[in-house]
Every structure is written in C-alpha cells, then in structure tokens.
C-alpha positions in Angstrom: 81.8 19.7 -135.8 81.2 16.8 -133.4 83.0 18.6 -130.5 83.4 22.3 -131.2 85.4 23.1 -128.1 88.0 20.4 -128.8 87.8 20.9 -132.6 87.2 17.2 -133.1 85.4 16.2 -136.3 83.7 13.0 -137.4 83.6 12.3 -141.1 81.7 9.6 -142.9 83.9 7.1 -144.8 81.2 6.2 -147.4 79.6 7.6 -150.5 76.6 6.2 -152.4 73.9 8.2 -154.2 70.8 7.2 -152.3 72.7 7.5 -149.0 73.9 11.0 -149.9 70.3 12.1 -150.5 68.9 10.6 -147.4 70.8 9.3 -144.3 73.9 11.4 -145.1 71.8 14.6 -145.1 70.2 13.6 -141.8 73.6 13.0 -140.2 74.8 16.4 -141.4 71.7 18.2 -140.1 71.9 16.6 -136.7 75.6 17.6 -136.3 76.9 14.0 -136.2 79.2 14.4 -139.2 80.7 17.4 -141.0 82.7 15.7 -143.8 83.1 12.6 -146.0 85.8 10.5 -147.6 85.8 8.0 -150.5 88.2 5.6 -152.1 88.1 3.1 -155.0 86.9 0.3 -152.6 84.0 2.4 -151.5 82.9 3.2 -155.0 83.3 -0.4 -156.0 80.7 -1.2 -153.4 78.5 1.8 -154.1 78.2 1.1 -157.9 76.5 -2.2 -157.2 73.6 -0.2 -155.8 70.3 0.1 -157.9 70.8 3.9 -157.9 73.4 3.6 -160.7 71.8 0.9 -162.8 70.0 3.1 -165.3 72.9 5.4 -165.7 75.3 2.6 -166.4 72.8 0.9 -168.8 72.4 4.1 -170.8 76.0 5.0 -170.9 76.4 4.0 -174.6 79.4 1.9 -173.9 81.6 4.7 -172.7 85.2 3.9 -171.8 85.0 2.5 -168.2 87.2 5.2 -166.7 85.1 7.9 -168.3 82.0 6.4 -166.9 83.6 5.9 -163.5 84.6 9.6 -163.4 81.1 10.7 -164.4 79.5 8.6 -161.6 82.1 9.4 -159.0 82.3 13.1 -159.6 78.5 13.5 -159.6 78.4 11.8 -156.2 81.2 14.0 -154.9 79.6 17.1 -156.2 76.2 16.3 -154.6 77.9 15.6 -151.3 80.0 18.9 -151.6 76.9 20.9 -152.3 75.2 19.5 -149.2 78.2 20.5 -147.1 78.8 23.9 -148.6 77.2 25.7 -145.6 79.5 23.8 -143.3 82.5 24.8 -145.4 81.4 28.5 -145.6 81.1 28.5 -141.8 84.6 27.1 -141.2 83.1 23.8 -140.1 85.0 21.4 -142.3 82.5 20.4 -145.0 85.0 18.6 -147.1 84.6 15.5 -149.3 87.5 13.6 -150.8 87.9 11.9 -154.1 91.0 9.8 -154.9 93.1 9.9 -158.1 93.5 6.7 -160.0 95.8 4.6 -157.7 97.5 3.2 -160.8 99.2 6.6 -161.1 100.9 6.4 -157.7 104.4 6.3 -159.2 103.7 9.0 -161.8 103.9 12.6 -160.4 102.9 14.4 -163.6 99.9 12.2 -164.3 98.7 12.4 -160.6 98.9 16.3 -160.8 97.1 16.3 -164.1 94.3 14.0 -162.9 94.0 15.8 -159.6 93.5 19.2 -161.4 91.1 17.6 -163.8 88.9 16.0 -161.2 88.9 19.2 -159.1 87.8 21.2 -162.2 85.1 18.6 -163.2 83.6 18.9 -159.7 84.2 22.6 -159.5 83.5 23.0 -155.7 85.8 24.7 -153.2 85.2 22.0 -150.5 86.6 19.0 -152.5 89.9 17.4 -151.4 91.9 15.5 -153.9 93.2 12.3 -152.3 96.7 11.2 -153.1 98.6 8.2 -151.8 101.7 9.0 -149.7 104.4 7.8 -152.1 107.6 9.5 -153.3 105.8 10.7 -156.4 102.7 11.5 -154.4 104.5 14.0 -152.2 105.5 16.1 -155.2 101.9 16.0 -156.4 100.5 17.1 -153.0 102.8 20.1 -153.0 101.9 21.1 -156.6 98.2 20.8 -156.1 98.2 22.8 -152.8 100.3 25.5 -154.5 97.4 25.9 -157.0 94.9 26.3 -154.2 93.5 22.7 -154.2 92.9 21.1 -150.9 94.6 17.7 -150.5 93.9 14.5 -148.5 97.2 12.6 -148.1 96.2 9.0 -147.8 97.7 5.6 -146.8 100.0 7.0 -144.2 101.4 4.3 -141.9 104.8 5.5 -140.9 106.2 8.7 -139.2 108.5 9.2 -142.2 105.5 9.3 -144.6 103.8 11.8 -142.3 107.0 14.0 -142.3 107.2 13.9 -146.1 103.5 14.9 -146.3 104.0 17.8 -143.9 107.0 19.1 -145.8 105.0 18.8 -149.1 102.1 20.7 -147.6 104.4 23.4 -146.2 106.1 24.0 -149.5 102.8 24.1 -151.4 101.2 26.4 -148.8 104.2 28.8 -149.1 104.0 29.0 -152.9 100.2 29.5 -152.7 100.4 32.4 -150.2 103.2 34.1 -152.2 101.0 34.0 -155.3 97.6 34.7 -153.8 97.7 37.2 -150.9 94.7 37.5 -148.5 92.8 34.5 -150.0 91.5 31.3 -148.3 94.3 28.8 -147.8 93.8 25.3 -149.2 93.5 22.7 -146.5 95.3 19.5 -146.0 94.7 16.3 -144.0 97.2 13.6 -143.2 95.2 10.3 -143.2 96.8 8.0 -140.7 95.6 4.4 -141.1 95.0 2.7 -137.8 93.2 -0.6 -137.4 95.3 -2.5 -140.1 98.2 -2.6 -137.7 96.3 -4.5 -135.1 94.7 -6.9 -137.6 98.1 -7.7 -138.8 100.0 -7.8 -135.4 97.5 -8.8 -132.7 98.2 -12.5 -132.9 101.9 -12.0 -132.7 101.5 -9.5 -129.8 99.3 -11.9 -127.9 101.8 -14.8 -128.4 104.4 -12.6 -126.8 102.1 -11.6 -123.9 102.0 -8.0 -125.2 98.8 -5.8 -125.2 96.6 -6.2 -128.3 94.6 -3.5 -130.0 97.4 -1.0 -129.2 100.0 -0.8 -132.0 97.6 1.2 -134.3 96.6 3.6 -131.5 100.2 4.3 -130.4 101.4 4.7 -134.0 98.6 7.1 -134.7 99.3 9.0 -131.5 103.0 9.3 -132.4 102.1 10.8 -135.9 99.5 13.1 -134.3 102.2 14.6 -132.1 104.4 15.1 -135.2 101.6 16.9 -137.1 100.7 19.1 -134.1 104.3 20.0 -133.4 104.9 20.9 -137.1 102.3 23.6 -136.6 100.7 24.0 -140.0 97.5 25.9 -139.3 95.8 24.6 -142.5 96.7 20.9 -141.9 95.1 18.4 -139.4 95.4 14.8 -138.5 92.8 12.5 -140.0 92.5 9.0 -138.5 91.4 6.5 -141.1 90.8 2.8 -141.3 89.0 3.1 -137.9 86.4 0.3 -138.4 86.7 -2.9 -136.4 86.6 -6.2 -138.3 86.1 -9.1 -135.9 87.8 -9.7 -132.6 86.8 -8.6 -129.1 87.1 -4.8 -129.6 83.9 -2.7 -129.5 82.8 -1.4 -132.9 83.7 2.2 -132.2 87.0 1.5 -130.4 89.2 3.4 -132.8 87.0 6.4 -132.7 86.7 6.6 -128.9 90.4 6.0 -128.3 91.5 8.6 -130.9 89.3 11.5 -129.8 92.1 14.0 -129.8 91.9 17.8 -130.0 92.1 19.3 -133.4 91.7 15.9 -135.2 89.3 14.2 -137.6 88.1 10.6 -137.6 86.6 9.2 -140.7 84.6 6.1 -140.0 82.2 3.6 -141.7 78.5 4.1 -141.1 78.1 1.2 -138.7 81.0 2.5 -136.7 79.5 5.9 -136.4 76.1 4.5 -135.4 77.8 2.5 -132.6 79.8 5.6 -131.5 76.8 7.9 -131.1 74.9 5.4 -128.9 76.9 6.4 -125.8 78.5 9.5 -124.3 82.1 10.1 -125.4 84.9 12.3 -124.1 88.0 13.9 -125.6 91.1 11.7 -124.8 94.5 12.7 -123.6 97.2 11.7 -126.1 99.8 9.2 -124.8 103.0 11.0 -124.0 105.9 10.9 -126.4 107.9 9.1 -123.7 105.3 6.4 -123.3 105.0 6.0 -127.1 108.8 5.6 -127.4 108.8 3.1 -124.6 106.0 1.1 -126.2 107.8 0.8 -129.5 111.1 -0.1 -127.8 109.3 -3.0 -126.1 107.9 -4.2 -129.5 111.4 -4.0 -131.0 112.8 -6.0 -128.0 110.3 -8.7 -128.8 111.6 -9.0 -132.4 108.7 -7.2 -134.2 110.3 -4.9 -136.8 107.8 -2.0 -137.2 109.7 -0.6 -140.2 108.9 -3.8 -142.1 105.3 -3.6 -141.0 105.1 0.0 -142.3 106.3 -1.1 -145.8 104.1 -4.2 -145.9 100.9 -2.2 -144.9 101.6 0.5 -147.5 102.2 -2.0 -150.3 99.1 -3.9 -149.3 97.0 -0.7 -149.2 98.2 0.4 -152.6 97.4 -3.1 -154.0 94.0 -3.1 -152.5 93.1 0.3 -154.0 94.5 -0.6 -157.4 92.6 -3.9 -157.3 89.3 -2.2 -156.4 89.8 0.4 -159.1 90.6 -2.2 -161.7 87.6 -4.2 -160.6 85.4 -1.1 -161.2 86.9 -0.8 -164.7 86.0 -4.4 -165.5 82.4 -4.1 -164.1 81.7 -0.9 -166.1 
C-alpha cells in the first residue's frame, strides 16, 4: 500500500504483456503500486504491441471475441499471479477485467459473462468490472453474492454511487448468509474525475469560476457517501485521474485526492510524475463546502445533472467503441 497508515493505495491503470513482466513487477516490488485496472480502451492500445503479434497470427482465425478473451484473460491472470502475495497479506493485490460493454443493458448476460471470465482466470484477486447502469447494479449484487469481487465503473453521479452501494450491501448480505466465516468479496466504486473538468473548465472560466475543481468536489462528495455508508469490504476508487493538456500538473488528480481509505488508479506517466516529489494525505472538503460549491455552479446556470448523464453516455460509448474496434482488428 502506498501509504499504510492512511490506507491509501495507488493502482496502475494499464495492462500490457511486456509491461506486466518488467516495469509492472518492479513497481510492485518497490511498493509504488499494489493493484491494477484495465478496460477495453487499454486493451485496444495494448494489443498493438509486438508482444501479441505471434499469438494473433497463429490464432487460426478464431472468433474475435474468443481471441480477445484469450489474450485479455492471460494478461489478467499473469498480473493476478504477480500480486497474489499482496492479496494474501491484505494489501489489495487486485486486478480488474471488464465485461463486454455492449452488455450494459442486459443483466443476465452481464452476470453470465462476469462468472465466465472469473472462472477462466480462476484467481481470487480478480475483480469483475461492471458499468454502473440499472442493469449493472443487479449484476454487481449477483456476482458479489457468489463471492466474486466487483469493480463498479463509470460512476459520475452520487445517485450512481448510492445504487452501487446498495447493490454491494445486498450482495454481501447474501454471501455472508451462505458462506459463514469465509473471506468477503471486495468492491470498489470507481468515481471518474478528470472528465468533468475537461468538459466544464471553459464554461467555468468564462463565468470567473475556479477551474480544475468540479471533478475534485464531485469525487469528494461521493467519497463522503461511501465512507458514511460504512461497508467494510468496499472502498472508493478514483479513476480517470490522468491530465490531458491544460495547465494542471500531471499528477494533480492523484495528489488532490489522497484521501484516507481510498484508491487512485492512474496511467503510468501520471504515476511516474507523482513519485518524483513528496506527497501528503489530504483533508477531504467538508460536506458544507461541497454543497456550497455546487450551489454556486447551479446559480451560474450549469446543470450538473445533465453533465452526469452526458458523461455516462459518453463513457459507455467510448468503451463500446474501443471494444468494437478490438473485434475488428482481431
């Protein structure tokens, strides 16, 4: 864990075969990271690497989704094996793999695929990543009830977070009633951060409002919700924490969200920037300050509820597009 006293974890938001065998292992050994996440966009980039060329060429024209699952589950299993010691020691050690995002409106298919991927990888420290949609909440609960750890992804709004927490709570209760005195499955609520500011900073600046703050304040608000809900097997994970352009320093969304009992999953370059200088655990903005901040935004004719919906729709489209591009390339 990056900061044991504060229970702050840094995970790597990247998976690629050569990377896992080399730099990833070094970062684990040095205590910089203790977990990893993936998504279709990450695998889309990874599969262009020479590490996969021979496997793809010798695939005997398998169905693209079958080939994708072979490549992705192999990578996830390698990463999970490398982090098994962390997991056994209670030091996170999780790696996430996402279900086909095209299934985001199909609960039964999401559950089936989540169970199948978990079985294929067959490691206790794998999290099945599920988008936070209406159908997704039911799948989260069902998988957790079966003892499968879950990463709830694409959370933008407090309402999404609430639904995830309720799903995790229900699934945990069913699990503990069935399996007494066993290790509880874990859950993370992945709160996306930087996309708010990329979308709103120009509008904020035009109204003489502070930039680079909407994502932070929204994340802090949801963090309060998760901590107050009090599920011992669930933590906040801050995602989409890389900086793309603008005047913010590269590790801004990691440093500003160093909250106790939280996780930050970040791109490699962001992590490298972060470890260059000393860092300190941050105090979370008060609930009163957060409420006041969003009231000011509302008074300036920025409808945050519309922004929540737009960002979720955009996020789903991006993951579906990346997944479909992988299918075409394989």
